[in-house]
N, C-alpha and C positions, 0 to 999 in steps of 0.2 A: 504494500500500500504506500509506504513512504517513497519507494522508487518511482511509483506512478506520479505522485505529487511533485517529485523533483523533475520528472520528465515533462510534466505539464507547466513547469515554471512556478508552481504554487509555493514550493519550498526550495531554498538553496540547499546544496549538499551539506553545508555546515549546520543549517537549521534542522535538517533531517537527522543528522547525527545527535544533536542535542535532544530532540524528541525521543530518539531511541534510548539515549542514556537515562532520561527521566522515566520512561516506561520500565526499563530494567530495574531502576532503583525502587520504583513502586512495587515491583514483583518481589524484591529482596527484603523489603521492610514493611511492617504494618504496625500501627499504633492506635490504641483506643484509650481515650481519656475517660476516667471514671471518678466518681466522687460520692459523697454521702453527707447529709446534714440531718441531725436530730436535734429538735428543739423541744424543751419540756416546760410545762407549767406545773408547779409543785406546791402542794399543801403538805407541810411536814409537822406532825404533832410532837414537837420536841425542840430542844435548844441546840447547844453545841454538841458535836460528836464526842463520844466518850472513847478514849484510847483503850484498845484491847477488845472492844465490842465489835463483832463482825457486822459489816454494813458499809455503806458509802460515806466516807468522811466529808464529802462535799455536799451532802443533801441538806438543802435549805428551802424554806418557803420562798417562792418567787419564780422567776424565769431563768432557765439555764440552757446553754448550748452544750450538749453532752458529746456530740460528734461533729466534726467539721473536717472531713477527709477529702483528699485530692490525690489522684494517682494516675498512672498510665501502665498499660500492659500491651503486649503484642508479640510479634515474631521477628526474627532477624536471620537473613541469609537462607535458612532452610525452614521448612514447615515444622520440624521437630525442635528447633531452638527458640525458646520463648523467654520472655523477661517480664518482670512486674516490679513496680515501685509505688509506694503509697505512704503518705504522711498524714498525721492527725494534728490539726491546728487548734484543737480544743482539749488538749490533755491537761486536766486540772490538777495542779500541785496543791493548791488551796482554793477556796471559793473565789477569791479575787486575784488569783495568780494562775496564768496559763503558760503552757510550754508547747513547743512544736516537737512531736515525737515521730521518729521514723518507724513505721509499722512493718512494712514489707520492702525488701530489696533482694530479689532473687533472680537467678538464671536457672531455667528448667529445660531438661531434655524430656520431651513428651512423645511417647509412642515410638521412640527410637528402637526399643524392644516393645512389641505390641502389648498393650494393656498396662504398661508400666511408666512411671514418671520419676525422675530424679531431680531434686531441688537443691541448689547450693546458694546459701545466703541467709537472710533473716526470715525465718519461717516459724510456724507453730510446731512444737514437738508432738509426735503422734502419741495420744494417750486415751482420750475419751471422745465420744461422739459429739456431745454438746460443747466441749472445750474446743474442738476443731471447727465446728460450724460457725459461720459468720453470725455475729450478734444481730445483724440486720434481718436474718431469716429465722429468728427464734419466735416462740409464741409470746414471750415476755420481754420486757425492756432490759432485764438483766439476766445473766446466767444464774444458776443455783448458787447459793452462798458458798458452798465448798469450792467451786471454781473461781468465784470472785476472790476468795482468800488466797488461793494458789497464785492467781495472777498478781495480786498485790504483794506477795512475798518473793517468790523466786521462779515461778513456773509460768512464763509468758512467752512471747516470741523470743527466739534465740538464734544466735549465729552458728550455723553448722551445715551438715549434710543430711538430707532426708530422702529416702526412697520409699516408694509405695506402688501398689498395684491394685487393679480391679480385674479379676479373672472370672469371666462368665462360664457357667457350667450348665448343661442341660437347657440350652436355648434361653438363657437368662432367667430360668426358674430358680436357679441357685447361683449366687454371685459371692465369690470369696474376695475379701479385701484385706490388705495388710499395710502396715507402715513401720518403718524402722529408721532411727536417726541417732546421730551423735553430735553434740553441741558443746559450746564453751561452758554453759551452765550458769552464766551470770545474767541471763536475760538480754534485752536489747541494749543494756549499758555496756556490753562487751564488743560493740561493733568496731571499736578501734583496735581490737586484738585482745587475746587472752593473756593475763599476766600470771597464770599459775598452771599447774599440770592437771587440775581436776577437770572432769567432763561430766556432762549429762548424757545418759543413754536412755532412749525411750523406745518402746515397742507397742504396737497395737494390732489386733486381729479382729475381724468381724465377718459375719455371714448374713447376706440379705436373701430372704426367701420369697418366691413368687414373682418378684420384680425388684429393680433397683430402687432403694428407698430414698435416693437423692440426698440433697443437702439442705433441707428445710424441715421444720418440725410440724407445722400444720398440714392437714390434708386438704389443700386448697381446692383441688379438682374433684373431691369426693369420689375417689377412685376405688379400684379393686383392693382386695386384701393384700397387705404387705407386712413383713416382719423382719426386723433387724436385731441381731444379738452380737454383742462385742465385749471386748475387754482390753485392758492396757496395763502396762508396768513401766516404771522408770526408776533410775538410780542416779542421784546427783551428788558426787563427791567434790564438787566445786564450792559448796557452801558448808558452813559448820553444821554439825549434826548428821551429815550424810543422809538426807531424807530418801526413803524408798516409798514409791507409790504403787497402789494396787487399785484396779477399777473394773467394774462390770456394768453394763448398761443394756437396755433393750428398748425397742420402739415398735408399736403396732399401729397401722393405719387401715381404715376401711370405711367406705361410704360416708366420708366427712368426719369420722371420729379419729382421734389420734391419742395414743397413750404412750408416755415416755417415763422411764425411771432409771435411776443409777445409784451406785454406791461407791464411795471412795474412801480409802484408808491410807494415811501417810504415816510411816514409821520413822521416828527421829531417834538417832543414837548420838549422844554427845561426844565430840572429839574436838581437836584443835582445828580441823578443817584444812583445806588446801592452802588457805591464806594465813594459817597459824593464829586465827583469831579465837579468843576464848568464847565458848558458847554461853548463852544466857541461862543455862539450866545444867543440872548435874546428874539427872536420871533420864533413862529412856522414857519416851512417851509417844502416844499416837494422837493424831487428829483424825476425825472421822465425820463423814457427812453422807446423807442420802436424801433423795428427793423422788417424788412421784407426781406426775402432772398429766392432765388430759384436756382435750379441747374438742369442740364440735362446731362444724361450719353450719350455722343456722341458715345462711344463704351461701351456696357454693361460690367460691371466688370472691366473696364480698364481706360477710359478717361472721365472726367467730366468737364464741364464749369459751374461756379457758380458766383453769384453776390449777394451783400447785401447792403441795404441802412438803415441807422439808425440815430436817434437823441437822444441826452441826455442832460438834464439840471440838474446840480448838486445842484442848489438852485434857486427855482422859485421866491425868493425875491430879487435876485441880477442878474444883467445882466453883465456877465464877461466871461472870457475864459473858464469857466466851462460849457458854452452852446456850444455844438459841434454837427456837422453833419459829417457823414463819409460814403464814398462809398468804397466798397471792391470788387475787381474782382479776380477770382482765376481759375487757370488751375490745375486740380488734376489728377494724374496718379496713379492708384491703381495696383501696380505690383503684389501684393498678398493681395487683399482687403485692410484692414487697417494695416495689419501686416507689409507690406513693401509698403510705400506710399511716393510719392514726390508731392510737390505742389509749384507752382509759384504764388505769391499773391501780388497785388498792393493795397495799402490803401491810399485814398485821404481824408484828414481831413480838415474841415473848422470850424473856430471859428465863431459862429453866432454873438457873441458880443465881445467887447474888441479887442485887437490887433490881427491881422491875423498872424499866425505863420507858419514857414516853417517846417512842420513835417509829410510830406508824406513819404511813404516807399515802397520799392520793396524787397520782401523776397523769396528766394528759400530755401525750407525746405525739409529735408529727415527724414523719420520716420521709425524706426524699433521697432516692437512690438512683444514680445514673451511671 
């Protein structure tokens, strides 16, 4: 085609070469800009956050921007070479202090070996279904308390190598999934390099029955029966106490109903740690949490009612405000699936030991995902 345009005098040979270079460059590279904004209107039955009590330390009555993310992802040179980068401009250190946090920065080899992906960079360690799932695609505004506490301490996105696969069996009626990774162990604070020999090793395995259960909690399409069963393990000797984590989870969806549950146990053993820091405790202890939740699409693809009950114990050797129970009820309106979503959520928290606190909340949230 370019030769014909040159022959007809529409393009000069130099212009034709430039067009050819631009087309070739477009074939070699692709980029998609993505982002997310979450804005909350909050009624909080309490005053200041109490140190040591599980929950959001930035929760206050008023308006808050809880997420303001911007990123890009795409491919480079070959279809199997992918990349992604994302930052959050609303990472709250304190209610009136924000920071910009790098959330994702990875290079991925996708389907170079069929059904398998290798990620190098800043990613989530493979451990639990809800922990791995994007918070934009959950039934509730926050993950279960046990995962919030893990993220706040040492188990969030980390710099390392992660491999995983999705292996269909029996024409997608049975799908085996796995993930394995090794990381610096210091969270995203280690992006400049690791300053010690400790590492985080994480494993996860799961099986989806009847069809792929996807990467969202609600049954938006009110589809056919699906079941997912999984479990995870990790060991982190990069931090003091060398925590070891164990997890099991399950999810069932059918005809607009969705049921999800999980149990997590973290075993802490005091030692000097890889950085030779003294631990804040002198005996072994466990933190443990479990949750069960369900939802129903009252109107398919549009309106959902959901509820969750959970318990969390930050230290099984101490009876204090770290022992909490919580009930969450939510009304979700999916104006455009998860891309444009509004949720009204009430959370009732109970301190099982120690002083009872006034820390219930009612939150109206609007989400825009693009």
